[in-house]
MMTF fields as JSON, N, C-alpha, C and O atoms, coordinates in Angstrom:
{
  "mmtfVersion": "1.0.0",
  "mmtfProducer": "UNKNOWN",
  "numBonds": 243,
  "numAtoms": 244,
  "numGroups": 61,
  "numChains": 1,
  "numModels": 1,
  "chainsPerModel": [1],
  "groupsPerChain": [61],
  "chainIdList": ["A"],
  "bondAtomList": [4, 2, 8, 6, 12, 10, 16, 14, 20, 18, 24, 22, 28, 26, 32, 30, 36, 34, 40, 38, 44, 42, 48, 46, 52, 50, 56, 54, 60, 58, 64, 62, 68, 66, 72, 70, 76, 74, 80, 78, 84, 82, 88, 86, 92, 90, 96, 94, 100, 98, 104, 102, 108, 106, 112, 110, 116, 114, 120, 118, 124, 122, 128, 126, 132, 130, 136, 134, 140, 138, 144, 142, 148, 146, 152, 150, 156, 154, 160, 158, 164, 162, 168, 166, 172, 170, 176, 174, 180, 178, 184, 182, 188, 186, 192, 190, 196, 194, 200, 198, 204, 202, 208, 206, 212, 210, 216, 214, 220, 218, 224, 222, 228, 226, 232, 230, 236, 234, 240, 238],
  "bondOrderList": [1, 1, 1, 1, 1, 1, 1, 1, 1, 1, 1, 1, 1, 1, 1, 1, 1, 1, 1, 1, 1, 1, 1, 1, 1, 1, 1, 1, 1, 1, 1, 1, 1, 1, 1, 1, 1, 1, 1, 1, 1, 1, 1, 1, 1, 1, 1, 1, 1, 1, 1, 1, 1, 1, 1, 1, 1, 1, 1, 1],
  "groupList": [{"groupName": "UNK", "atomNameList": ["N", "CA", "C", "O"], "elementList": ["N", "C", "C", "O"], "formalChargeList": [0, 0, 0, 0], "bondAtomList": [1, 0, 2, 1, 3, 2], "bondOrderList": [1, 1, 2], "singleLetterCode": "X", "chemCompType": "L-PEPTIDE LINKING"}],
  "groupTypeList": [0, 0, 0, 0, 0, 0, 0, 0, 0, 0, 0, 0, 0, 0, 0, 0, 0, 0, 0, 0, 0, 0, 0, 0, 0, 0, 0, 0, 0, 0, 0, 0, 0, 0, 0, 0, 0, 0, 0, 0, 0, 0, 0, 0, 0, 0, 0, 0, 0, 0, 0, 0, 0, 0, 0, 0, 0, 0, 0, 0, 0],
  "groupIdList": [1, 2, 3, 4, 5, 6, 7, 8, 9, 10, 11, 12, 13, 14, 15, 16, 17, 18, 19, 20, 21, 22, 23, 24, 25, 26, 27, 28, 29, 30, 31, 32, 33, 34, 35, 36, 37, 38, 39, 40, 41, 42, 43, 44, 45, 46, 47, 48, 49, 50, 51, 52, 53, 54, 55, 56, 57, 58, 59, 60, 61],
  "secStructList": [7, 7, 6, 2, 2, 2, 2, 2, 6, 7, 7, 1, 2, 2, 2, 2, 2, 2, 6, 6, 6, 7, 7, 4, 4, 4, 6, 1, 4, 4, 4, 6, 6, 7, 1, 7, 7, 1, 2, 2, 2, 2, 2, 2, 2, 2, 6, 6, 6, 7, 7, 2, 2, 2, 2, 2, 2, 6, 6, 7, 7],
  "xCoordList": [9.471, 8.594, 8.882, 7.986, 10.243, 10.932, 10.242, 9.043, 10.894, 10.035, 8.787, 8.26, 7.912, 6.471, 5.753, 4.647, 6.836, 6.685, 7.157, 6.342, 8.157, 8.901, 7.748, 7.365, 7.124, 6.588, 4.843, 4.131, 4.465, 3.434, 3.877, 2.953, 4.837, 5.199, 5.667, 5.489, 6.528, 7.205, 8.307, 8.65, 9.552, 10.761, 11.512, 12.59, 10.669, 11.42, 10.49, 9.363, 11.149, 10.2, 9.763, 8.597, 10.107, 9.565, 8.552, 7.6, 8.409, 7.127, 5.944, 4.865, 6.221, 5.481, 4.698, 3.688, 5.549, 5.315, 4.332, 3.161, 5.287, 4.06, 2.768, 1.818, 2.62, 1.013, 0.477, -0.687, 0.752, -0.218, -0.151, -0.671, 0.328, 0.355, 1.373, 1.207, 2.156, 2.973, 4.345, 4.987, 4.407, 6.031, 7.277, 7.961, 7.542, 8.89, 10.094, 10.477, 10.651, 11.681, 10.976, 11.809, 9.801, 9.735, 8.755, 7.81, 8.809, 8.135, 9.67, 9.615, 11.014, 12.091, 12.619, 13.249, 12.308, 12.61, 11.749, 12.312, 10.491, 9.766, 10.285, 9.916, 11.364, 11.56, 13.312, 14.162, 13.164, 15.285, 14.721, 15.446, 13.742, 12.711, 12.677, 12.343, 12.909, 12.677, 11.797, 11.573, 11.112, 10.013, 8.934, 8.129, 8.84, 7.413, 5.964, 5.866, 5.36, 3.981, 3.561, 4.295, 1.96, 0.856, 0.483, 0.688, -0.328, -0.901, -0.293, -0.921, 1.016, 1.369, 1.751, 2.032, 1.563, 1.844, 0.58, 0.483, -0.27, -1.875, -1.962, -2.597, -1.174, -1.105, -0.548, -1.065, 0.636, 1.384, 0.997, 1.034, 0.605, -0.633, -1.657, -1.963, -2.419, -3.173, -2.578, -3.164, -1.83, -1.213, -0.557, -0.174, -0.535, -0.125, -1.172, -0.939, -2.438, -4.061, -4.182, -5.123, -3.329, -2.872, -3.935, -4.597, -3.904, -4.353, -3.184, -2.332, -3.21, -2.033, -1.899, -0.791, -2.782, -2.28, -1.416, -0.277, -2.024, -1.086, 0.237, 1.226, 0.199, 1.383, 2.792, 3.822, 2.447, 2.937, 2.871, 3.652, 2.045, 1.957, 3.71, 4.64, 3.824, 4.972, 6.16, 6.615, 6.427, 8.117, 7.543, 8.392, 5.988, 5.858, 5.16, 5.112, 4.709, 3.942, 5.19, 4.852],
  "yCoordList": [-6.296, -5.64, -4.791, -4.08, -4.623, -3.866, -4.817, -4.724, -5.527, -6.307, -6.397, -6.579, -6.292, -5.911, -4.833, -4.748, -3.649, -2.41, -2.571, -2.382, -2.83, -2.495, -3.331, -2.727, -4.737, -5.221, -4.406, -4.364, -3.708, -2.534, -1.305, -0.503, -0.985, -0.165, 1.367, 2.56, 0.396, 1.964, 1.95, 1.333, 2.272, 2.055, 2.598, 2.131, 3.942, 4.704, 4.568, 5.036, 3.958, 3.902, 5.207, 5.13, 6.114, 7.762, 8.101, 8.582, 7.965, 7.725, 7.261, 7.841, 5.837, 5.36, 5.138, 4.459, 5.983, 6.125, 7.281, 7.311, 8.586, 9.512, 9.099, 9.19, 8.662, 8.757, 8.036, 8.419, 6.912, 5.935, 6.517, 5.943, 7.334, 8.522, 7.907, 8.138, 7.326, 6.454, 7.608, 8.084, 7.731, 8.6, 8.222, 7.286, 8.835, 8.173, 7.457, 6.343, 8.065, 7.767, 6.462, 5.948, 6.146, 4.945, 4.168, 3.486, 4.184, 3.508, 2.831, 1.652, 3.593, 3.308, 2.197, 1.21, 2.447, 0.817, -0.065, -1.038, 0.017, -1.27, -2.264, -3.439, -1.639, -2.29, -2.578, -3.028, -2.045, -2.683, -3.919, -4.402, -4.249, -5.276, -4.725, -5.546, -3.512, -3.091, -2.153, -1.252, -2.506, -1.378, -1.371, -0.445, -2.657, -2.848, -3.439, -4.634, -2.906, -3.46, -4.198, -4.631, -5.036, -5.712, -4.621, -4.511, -3.586, -2.128, -1.611, -1.36, -1.417, -0.88, -1.551, -1.077, -2.802, -3.719, -4.003, -4.192, -3.973, -3.785, -2.214, -1.883, -1.591, -0.112, -0.127, 0.418, -0.857, -0.817, -1.66, -1.163, -3.075, -3.799, -3.209, -3.383, -2.253, -1.737, -1.026, -1.53, -0.277, 0.176, -0.411, 0.14, -1.98, -2.446, -3.542, -4.381, -3.321, -3.806, -4.934, -5.52, -5.739, -7.04, -7.442, -6.645, -8.841, -9.241, -9.998, -10.56, -9.972, -10.491, -12.276, -12.772, -13.03, -14.301, -14.033, -14.448, -13.418, -12.682, -12.275, -12.404, -11.836, -11.303, -12.178, -12.121, -13.23, -14.203, -15.367, -16.197, -15.79, -16.532, -16.174, -16.931, -15.405, -14.745, -15.598, -15.569, -16.435, -16.769, -18.431, -19.321, -18.775, -20.335, -20.636, -21.864, -20.383, -21.011, -22.132, -22.859],
  "zCoordList": [3.517, 3.15, 2.343, 1.887, 1.932, 0.652, -0.4, -0.665, -0.846, -2.168, -2.193, -3.29, -0.933, -1.538, -1.862, -2.395, -1.313, -1.553, -3.396, -4.299, -3.55, -4.682, -5.593, -6.595, -5.328, -6.494, -6.599, -7.602, -4.901, -5.834, -6.595, -6.728, -7.047, -7.872, -7.021, -7.268, -5.62, -4.742, -4.882, -3.874, -5.623, -5.523, -4.295, -3.929, -3.483, -3.247, -1.548, -1.385, -0.639, 0.744, 1.125, 1.511, 1.168, 1.602, 0.85, 1.465, -0.758, -1.191, -0.858, -0.985, -0.277, -0.509, 1.177, 1.359, 2.407, 3.438, 3.268, 3.646, 2.389, 2.362, 1.919, 2.696, 0.775, 0.367, 1.2, 1.316, 2.072, 3.129, 4.661, 5.617, 4.711, 5.895, 6.955, 8.153, 6.618, 7.624, 7.608, 6.671, 8.628, 9.003, 8.364, 8.778, 7.501, 6.796, 7.645, 7.286, 8.705, 8.948, 10.278, 11.025, 10.397, 11.421, 9.863, 10.261, 9.212, 8.154, 7.458, 7.107, 7.273, 7.178, 8.218, 7.838, 9.546, 10.89, 10.221, 9.72, 10.074, 9.603, 8.495, 8.496, 7.321, 6.705, 6.587, 5.82, 7.761, 8.867, 9.841, 10.711, 9.674, 10.91, 12.073, 12.928, 12.554, 14.106, 14.151, 13.343, 15.528, 15.915, 15.573, 15.473, 15.325, 14.755, 15.484, 15.763, 15.634, 16.327, 15.842, 14.954, 15.985, 15.294, 14.325, 13.117, 15.494, 15.081, 13.961, 12.933, 14.109, 13.018, 11.276, 10.175, 11.844, 10.736, 9.838, 8.625, 10.757, 9.643, 8.772, 7.771, 9.518, 8.819, 7.43, 6.455, 7.455, 6.775, 5.408, 4.283, 5.714, 4.652, 4.059, 2.879, 5.102, 5.018, 3.236, 2.278, 3.016, 2.142, 0.89, -0.142, 1.371, 0.514, -0.052, -0.922, 0.685, -0.039, 0.3, -0.233, 1.3, 1.743, 2.993, 3.657, 3.113, 4.645, 5.212, 4.524, 6.285, 7.012, 6.506, 6.711, 5.989, 5.568, 4.343, 4.129, 3.741, 2.452, 2.785, 2.063, 3.784, 4.132, 4.394, 3.722, 5.902, 5.462, 4.889, 5.354, 3.833, 2.849, 2.207, 2.487, 1.677, 0.594, 1.42, 2.564, 0.098, 0.032, 0.563, 0.609, 0.968, 1.531, 0.278, 0.346, -0.589, -1.564, -2.375, -3.309]
}
């Protein structure tokens, strides 16, 4: 997620989380790989303007 966030132009995870309406501490845990439910992943992907398919395809092309 961190790489994708940076590709989308957000160098700071707190700024991304704030702009997308995701609690900053919670989003920080997502980037560290903990506490991530599918419903929350979908919120983050919406913020990235990505589909699940695009997200899971990253690095496999």
